[in-house]
C-alpha positions, 0 to 999 in steps of 0.5 A, a space after each residue: 890192567 890190560 885185558 888178558 886171555 888165558 887157558 888155565 887161569 882167570 884174571 879179573 879186576 874190580 876197582 883196585 882188586 885183581 883176582 886170579 883164579 886157577 881154572 882147571 876145576 875138572 882136574 882140581 886145578 892141578 898144575 901143568 906147565 902151561 898153568 905155571 907159565 900163565 900164573 907167572 905171567 899174570 902175577 908178574 903183571 899184577 905186581 908191576 901194575 900200580 892200579 892193582 892194590 891187592 891180589 887175591 888168589 883162589 881156585 875154580 870149582 871145589 878145589 884150590 889146587 891139588 898139586 901137580 897134574 900127575 897124569 903128565 908124569 911117567 913115575 920114573 927118572 924121566 920125569 926129572 926135567 918135567 918136575 924141575 921145569 914145573 917147580 922152577 916156573 912155579 917158584 918164579 910166581 911164588 917169589 913175585 907174590 912174596 915180594 909184591 909191594 901190595 897185600 896178597 890174599 889167598 882164598 883156599 876154597 877147597 882141597 889144597 894139596 902139594 903145590 896147592 898147599 904151598 901156594 896157599 901158604 904164601 898169602 899175607 892173609 889166608 882165608 879157608 873155606 869150612 869145607 876145605 882141607 889142606 895136606 902137604 901130600 908130597 910124601 904120598 908120591 915119594 917127593 919132597 916139596 916145592 912151592 916154598 912149602 919148606 920155607 913158609 911152613 917152619 916160619 908159620 908153625 915152627 920147625 918141629 911142627 912143620 916136620 910133623 905136618 910134612 912127615 906124618 902128612 895128615 889132612 888138616 881141617 880148616 879150624 886146625 889150619 887157623 889154630 896152627 897159624 897156616 890160615 887166618 880165618 875160617 869162612 862158611 863155604 856159601 859166604 866164601 867168595 863174598 868174604 874173600 872180596 870183602 877182605 881184598 877190598 879192605 886191603 886195597 883201600 889201605 895205604 899201599 906203600 906203607 903195606 909194602 914197606 911193612 911186608 918187607 920189614 917183617 920178611 927181612 927181620 929174620 935175617 937181621 939183628 935187632 939193631 939192624 931191624 930198628 934202623 930199618 924201621 926208622 928209615 921206613 917210617 921216616 920215608 913214609 912221611 913223603 907219601 900222600 897217604 900219610 898226609 891223608 891219614 894225618 888229616 883224617 885223624 886230626 879231623 876225626 874222619 876216616 882216611 881215603 887212601 889212594 895208595 900213593 
């Protein structure tokens, strides 16, 4: 992955793990147009880079992301083109992460509200710090929602609970987030960075092509009949035998060893 310089995010690669950090800590990593453009450029690059086998997304400082930077808005109809552009660019990034043929881990290290809440939901695995809190937050400023929140939330928690979370707009603690299915695991704040790296490294060491097909199967299952899904499963599992990782996994299993997958 070539070196990249950004103003509002950090992008680092260690081995097969790329970590993207929202980096406006003094503003609680609130989104500006510059940040959404840099985010889109970075995630597009990471999705296309076969050397990257897991993408981790987190925030600098004490917040994951506090939504849009309201300081750039006037609070009237003149904000429509600004919000439209912000949302559209953010949505391009959400699509890239959602369709990535590799695992995505979001590390909610602190406050996640508005667009930060939405971005956190799009991870395949979602870690949340024990001193974090999540909040839908859009209704507090008279807005509806973006960043895929109205797509992910009903699928994660069910339609009725999703409406409750959005309409009542109450803060969600870490353990409640796990119980609701919004997050995967609560991690002690002092161990958060290490655990995020550990999980991302574990996923980056797996059979990346199989992970990518598995993600696609689950995503598309919502739009298929059972018969169509079973046919897709048949095609995907049969095609998996053409990968080197299948050969390595089979040899390791029959030899009673741990497989060393390469993602190919």
